[in-house]
ROSE-410798 format. One record per residue: residue in three letters; chain; x, y, z of N, C-alpha, C in turn. Coordinates in steps of 0.02 Angstrom, whole numbers. Layout:
REM residues N
- ALA A X Y Z X Y Z X Y Z
...
END
This chain:
REM residues 219
- MET A 256 -363 947 302 -306 956 282 -250 909
- GLY A 284 -189 932 276 -133 888 343 -117 857
- ARG A 346 -99 794 409 -92 759 443 -27 775
- PRO A 508 -28 793 542 33 812 561 78 754
- GLY A 557 143 770 589 192 725 556 202 659
- ARG A 589 242 617 565 258 550 579 200 504
- ALA A 531 187 459 541 134 410 550 164 341
- HIS A 597 137 302 607 157 233 574 107 188
- ARG A 552 126 131 514 82 87 557 54 32
- ALA A 553 -12 23 592 -45 -29 550 -50 -92
- PRO A 578 -37 -151 540 -40 -213 518 -110 -228
- GLY A 457 -116 -257 432 -180 -281 412 -227 -225
- GLY A 406 -204 -163 391 -248 -108 325 -234 -75
- GLY A 279 -198 -110 214 -184 -80 221 -139 -19
- GLY A 271 -95 -21 280 -49 35 319 -80 93
- ARG A 360 -130 79 397 -161 133 450 -113 158
- PRO A 456 -107 225 509 -64 252 576 -99 250
- HIS A 630 -63 240 696 -91 248 743 -36 271
- HIS A 798 -58 299 845 -10 329 898 8 277
- GLU A 916 71 276 969 94 231 1032 106 273
- ASP A 1088 76 252 1148 80 292 1189 142 278
- ASP A 1169 183 229 1211 239 209 1188 305 239
- HIS A 1149 303 295 1130 366 328 1192 399 356
- ASP A 1195 465 351 1248 500 387 1226 514 458
- HIS A 1272 541 498 1257 551 569 1200 601 577
- GLY A 1195 650 534 1142 700 539 1074 668 532
- ASP A 1068 619 484 1005 584 476 987 546 540
- HIS A 1037 515 572 1023 478 633 1000 524 688
- GLN A 1032 584 693 1012 630 745 941 654 734
- GLN A 924 669 671 856 692 657 806 637 673
- ASP A 823 574 657 779 518 670 771 508 745
- GLN A 825 517 782 821 510 854 774 560 884
- ARG A 779 624 861 735 676 888 662 662 873
- SER A 648 636 813 579 627 792 546 565 823
- HIS A 587 518 849 558 456 873 571 441 946
- ALA A 615 477 978 632 461 1046 572 463 1092
- ALA A 524 508 1078 466 516 1122 406 478 1098
- HIS A 413 437 1048 355 402 1021 365 327 1024
- PRO A 309 289 1024 316 215 1022 350 193 959
- LEU A 371 131 959 411 105 904 369 76 848
- VAL A 309 100 838 266 75 784 263 126 729
- PRO A 285 110 667 282 158 612 210 174 594
- ARG A 199 232 562 131 254 546 93 200 508
- SER A 126 170 460 91 121 418 73 58 455
- HIS A 101 48 518 89 -13 554 52 -1 620
- ARG A 26 59 631 -3 74 696 -75 52 703
- HIS A -107 30 650 -177 12 654 -185 -62 639
- CYS A -224 -97 679 -238 -167 665 -313 -178 668
- THR A -338 -223 626 -409 -234 622 -433 -279 677
- THR A -497 -271 697 -526 -314 747 -525 -386 725
- ALA A -539 -398 660 -539 -466 634 -471 -498 641
- GLY A -419 -458 629 -352 -486 635 -335 -505 706
- ILE A -358 -465 755 -345 -482 825 -385 -543 845
- ILE A -449 -546 826 -491 -602 845 -463 -667 817
- ARG A -436 -665 756 -408 -725 727 -343 -746 760
- GLY A -315 -702 801 -252 -718 833 -193 -708 787
- ARG A -205 -682 727 -151 -669 681 -136 -595 682
- SER A -76 -577 667 -58 -507 666 -94 -471 610
- ALA A -132 -419 626 -163 -379 575 -112 -329 548
- VAL A -57 -321 583 -3 -279 559 37 -318 507
- ARG A 49 -288 450 86 -322 397 156 -337 422
- PRO A 178 -401 421 244 -418 448 300 -388 408
- PHE A 354 -370 443 415 -346 409 447 -406 376
- ARG A 468 -399 314 502 -453 279 566 -426 247
- SER A 616 -468 246 678 -450 214 666 -439 140
- PRO A 699 -390 108 690 -379 36 718 -435 -6
- HIS A 755 -482 25 784 -538 -11 742 -600 1
- PRO A 738 -646 -49 696 -704 -42 718 -751 14
- SER A 781 -751 31 805 -792 86 841 -747 136
- ARG A 846 -770 197 877 -730 250 949 -715 232
- THR A 968 -652 241 1037 -632 227 1080 -649 288
- GLU A 1146 -650 276 1192 -664 330 1192 -606 379
- CYS A 1187 -621 443 1187 -569 494 1220 -597 557
- ALA A 1279 -571 573 1314 -593 633 1281 -560 693
- ILE A 1255 -600 739 1219 -575 797 1265 -579 857
- ASP A 1277 -521 888 1319 -520 948 1276 -514 1010
- ALA A 1308 -506 1068 1273 -504 1131 1226 -444 1136
- VAL A 1246 -388 1107 1203 -328 1109 1141 -338 1066
- ASP A 1150 -370 1008 1092 -385 966 1042 -429 1002
- ARG A 1068 -480 1036 1024 -525 1073 988 -488 1129
- GLN A 1022 -441 1161 990 -402 1214 935 -358 1185
- LEU A 948 -328 1127 897 -287 1094 836 -330 1075
- ILE A 849 -390 1048 794 -434 1030 752 -452 1091
- ASP A 784 -468 1147 748 -484 1208 706 -425 1232
- LEU A 734 -366 1229 699 -306 1251 638 -292 1206
- LEU A 647 -301 1140 592 -289 1094 537 -341 1100
- ARG A 556 -403 1115 506 -455 1125 465 -440 1188
- ALA A 497 -412 1238 462 -396 1300 420 -333 1293
- ASN A 445 -284 1254 408 -221 1244 427 -192 1177
- GLY A 388 -210 1127 402 -187 1059 387 -114 1047
- ARG A 357 -80 1096 341 -10 1089 393 36 1123
- ALA A 446 6 1147 499 47 1179 531 92 1127
- SER A 549 152 1148 581 199 1102 654 182 1093
- TYR A 685 209 1040 756 199 1030 796 226 1089
- ALA A 774 282 1117 810 311 1173 808 264 1233
- GLU A 751 233 1246 745 187 1301 788 125 1291
- LEU A 786 98 1229 829 41 1214 903 58 1222
- ALA A 921 118 1199 991 139 1202 1015 143 1274
- ARG A 972 168 1319 991 172 1390 1004 102 1419
- GLN A 965 54 1398 970 -13 1427 1029 -53 1400
- VAL A 1050 -39 1339 1106 -77 1311 1171 -37 1311
- GLY A 1168 27 1330 1228 67 1335 1255 92 1269
- LEU A 1211 104 1221 1230 132 1156 1192 196 1144
- SER A 1209 230 1089 1170 289 1070 1108 267 1033
- ALA A 1058 310 1031 996 295 995 1009 282 921
- PRO A 1051 322 886 1065 307 815 1096 238 806
- ALA A 1140 218 852 1171 152 846 1120 97 855
- VAL A 1073 106 901 1020 57 910 976 54 848
- HIS A 959 113 821 919 117 760 952 76 705
- GLU A 1016 83 697 1052 48 644 1052 -27 656
- ARG A 1063 -47 717 1064 -119 733 996 -151 721
- VAL A 943 -119 743 876 -147 733 859 -151 659
- GLY A 878 -100 622 866 -101 550 901 -158 516
- LYS A 963 -172 536 1000 -228 507 969 -295 525
- LEU A 944 -301 586 910 -362 607 847 -374 566
- GLU A 812 -320 549 752 -326 507 770 -346 436
- THR A 819 -311 408 839 -325 339 864 -397 332
- ALA A 898 -423 383 924 -491 381 870 -543 393
- GLY A 810 -522 412 757 -570 425 759 -601 493
- VAL A 800 -574 539 801 -598 607 738 -575 644
- ILE A 723 -511 638 659 -485 662 611 -488 603
- THR A 558 -528 609 514 -541 552 448 -504 555
- GLY A 430 -476 612 366 -441 614 350 -414 683
- TYR A 297 -376 688 275 -346 750 199 -354 755
- ARG A 174 -365 816 102 -373 823 80 -355 893
- ALA A 15 -344 901 -14 -332 966 -34 -399 997
- VAL A -19 -409 1060 -39 -469 1096 -98 -451 1141
- VAL A -153 -486 1132 -214 -469 1169 -236 -528 1212
- ASP A -279 -514 1260 -307 -566 1302 -368 -596 1267
- PRO A -366 -660 1247 -422 -689 1210 -488 -685 1249
- ALA A -485 -693 1315 -546 -691 1354 -580 -623 1350
- ALA A -540 -570 1342 -568 -503 1336 -609 -496 1271
- LEU A -595 -539 1222 -631 -538 1159 -685 -593 1157
- GLY A -696 -626 1213 -747 -678 1216 -724 -745 1190
- LEU A -659 -753 1179 -632 -817 1154 -609 -858 1214
- ASP A -656 -893 1244 -644 -927 1308 -621 -999 1300
- VAL A -625 -1027 1240 -608 -1098 1230 -550 -1103 1181
- THR A -497 -1138 1203 -439 -1151 1161 -431 -1227 1154
- ALA A -415 -1250 1094 -404 -1321 1083 -346 -1331 1036
- LEU A -310 -1386 1046 -258 -1407 1000 -286 -1466 961
- VAL A -286 -1460 896 -317 -1511 853 -265 -1542 808
- GLY A -259 -1608 812 -216 -1645 766 -255 -1662 704
- VAL A -227 -1646 646 -260 -1658 582 -226 -1717 548
- ILE A -263 -1770 537 -237 -1830 505 -261 -1830 432
- GLU A -213 -1833 386 -229 -1827 315 -247 -1894 284
- SER A -281 -1890 228 -296 -1949 188 -231 -1975 157
- ASP A -232 -2037 133 -172 -2066 103 -148 -2027 43
- SER A -195 -2005 2 -178 -1965 -57 -206 -1894 -45
- VAL A -160 -1847 -35 -182 -1780 -15 -136 -1728 -45
- ASP A -165 -1670 -60 -127 -1613 -84 -113 -1568 -24
- ASP A -50 -1569 -1 -33 -1529 58 -51 -1456 50
- THR A -38 -1430 -11 -52 -1359 -22 -126 -1343 -13
- GLY A -169 -1387 -38 -241 -1376 -31 -264 -1379 41
- VAL A -237 -1426 79 -256 -1432 150 -232 -1370 188
- GLU A -172 -1349 176 -145 -1291 211 -185 -1228 195
- ALA A -203 -1220 132 -243 -1162 113 -311 -1163 147
- ALA A -341 -1222 152 -406 -1228 184 -401 -1214 259
- LEU A -348 -1237 291 -338 -1223 362 -328 -1148 374
- ARG A -289 -1117 330 -277 -1045 337 -342 -1005 329
- ALA A -388 -1030 290 -450 -994 276 -498 -995 335
- LEU A -489 -1041 382 -534 -1045 439 -516 -992 492
- PRO A -560 -946 508 -542 -892 554 -528 -917 625
- GLU A -553 -976 643 -542 -1002 711 -471 -1027 721
- VAL A -436 -1041 667 -368 -1069 671 -318 -1013 681
- GLU A -284 -1014 739 -235 -962 754 -165 -981 731
- ASP A -145 -1043 743 -78 -1066 727 -81 -1135 695
- CYS A -31 -1150 653 -30 -1214 619 42 -1238 615
- TRP A 53 -1301 635 120 -1331 632 118 -1395 591
- ARG A 166 -1404 547 176 -1468 512 217 -1512 558
- VAL A 193 -1573 573 225 -1614 623 241 -1683 596
- ALA A 286 -1717 630 302 -1787 614 254 -1833 652
- GLY A 245 -1893 626 202 -1941 660 138 -1954 621
- SER A 89 -1983 654 27 -2002 620 -14 -1941 599
- GLU A -6 -1886 636 -41 -1824 619 2 -1782 572
- GLY A -30 -1754 522 8 -1712 475 17 -1642 500
- TYR A -34 -1616 536 -32 -1548 562 -59 -1547 633
- VAL A -36 -1500 672 -67 -1482 736 -84 -1409 732
- ILE A -147 -1392 747 -169 -1323 743 -197 -1301 810
- LYS A -193 -1236 822 -225 -1207 881 -288 -1172 860
- VAL A -343 -1191 892 -408 -1162 877 -432 -1122 938
- ARG A -456 -1063 926 -481 -1021 980 -553 -999 962
- VAL A -601 -1015 1006 -671 -1000 992 -706 -975 1055
- THR A -770 -958 1048 -807 -929 1104 -830 -980 1154
- ASP A -853 -1039 1130 -881 -1089 1176 -878 -1158 1144
- ILE A -902 -1208 1179 -899 -1277 1155 -939 -1288 1090
- PRO A -1001 -1261 1084 -1035 -1268 1020 -996 -1239 962
- ALA A -961 -1183 973 -919 -1154 921 -861 -1200 905
- LEU A -833 -1233 956 -779 -1281 944 -804 -1340 903
- GLU A -863 -1364 919 -891 -1420 881 -900 -1400 807
- ALA A -924 -1339 796 -933 -1316 727 -866 -1311 691
- ALA A -814 -1288 727 -748 -1282 696 -720 -1351 678
- ILE A -730 -1400 722 -706 -1467 709 -742 -1497 649
- ASN A -807 -1486 645 -845 -1510 588 -819 -1479 522
- ALA A -803 -1415 526 -776 -1382 466 -708 -1411 447
- LEU A -668 -1427 496 -602 -1458 483 -610 -1526 449
- ASN A -657 -1565 473 -667 -1632 445 -698 -1631 376
- ARG A -726 -1575 356 -754 -1569 288 -701 -1549 237
- ILE A -642 -1531 259 -588 -1511 213 -567 -1571 172
- GLU A -563 -1562 107 -541 -1616 63 -469 -1635 79
- GLY A -457 -1698 91 -390 -1721 109 -382 -1734 183
- VAL A -431 -1715 224 -429 -1728 296 -467 -1791 311
- ALA A -433 -1842 338 -466 -1906 354 -503 -1901 421
- ARG A -471 -1872 471 -503 -1864 536 -461 -1815 577
- THR A -488 -1798 635 -453 -1752 679 -452 -1780 750
- ARG A -405 -1756 790 -400 -1775 860 -393 -1711 901
- THR A -440 -1700 947 -444 -1635 981 -427 -1641 1055
- THR A -386 -1594 1078 -370 -1587 1149 -392 -1518 1171
- VAL A -438 -1515 1219 -463 -1451 1244 -417 -1426 1299
- VAL A -397 -1363 1295 -353 -1332 1345 -394 -1312 1406
- LEU A -374 -1336 1465 -410 -1319 1527 -389 -1250 1552
- SER A -325 -1235 1550 -301 -1169 1570 -234 -1156 1536
- THR A -217 -1093 1528 -155 -1073 1496 -107 -1049 1549
- LYS A -50 -1083 1556 -1 -1063 1606 44 -1008 1579
- TRP A 64 -1012 1517 97 -956 1482 92 -968 1408
- GLU A 97 -915 1371 93 -917 1299 139 -863 1271
- GLY A 181 -882 1223 228 -833 1194 276 -807 1246
- ARG A 309 -853 1283 353 -831 1337 412 -793 1309
- HIS A 435 -743 1347 490 -700 1325 549 -701 1374
- ASP A 543 -738 1429 598 -736 1478 649 -790 1463
END
């Protein structure tokens, strides 16, 4: 999703945007005029690196709540509708969202900002077709750990591999399940070899994806 509207910067957060609740109506009107005709991606988030796309990770810095834990946020039916609309098209303007939910653009701006601040909306990214980037092979790999293992070290090593797009900690004999995306079978073999060389990894179990029926469903 591209992030809607103007972002305000929170101190001490590396430029993290956050919503300010004390805007007056004039500020909202000015914000509506400046953003109604533009996509919902702030200037600081409009560029993503090729490497970030190829890795399948968002090259856009994710929005994070200024608080270490999620704040309380009561989500009503309109909020859920806005979330569904943004998941389907994160580049929709505030004016477009307002038309679909029956509110004013300033009211939508405020609601989205509160959802971000509360940590309900955690980030925005571009979704690309892997095949268009030459990434024709996808595999799900179960990682089985050694009896004595440092979870932090294994996770850091998995994160460092550019072929690994997603990682889940799971119950059962496997400690992790990861999604690997590569160009071809020799590249997959190289990625599996790299996984098995990680300290703390006893062995791996690989399932090659034949076809993708859907990914990141929004309906």
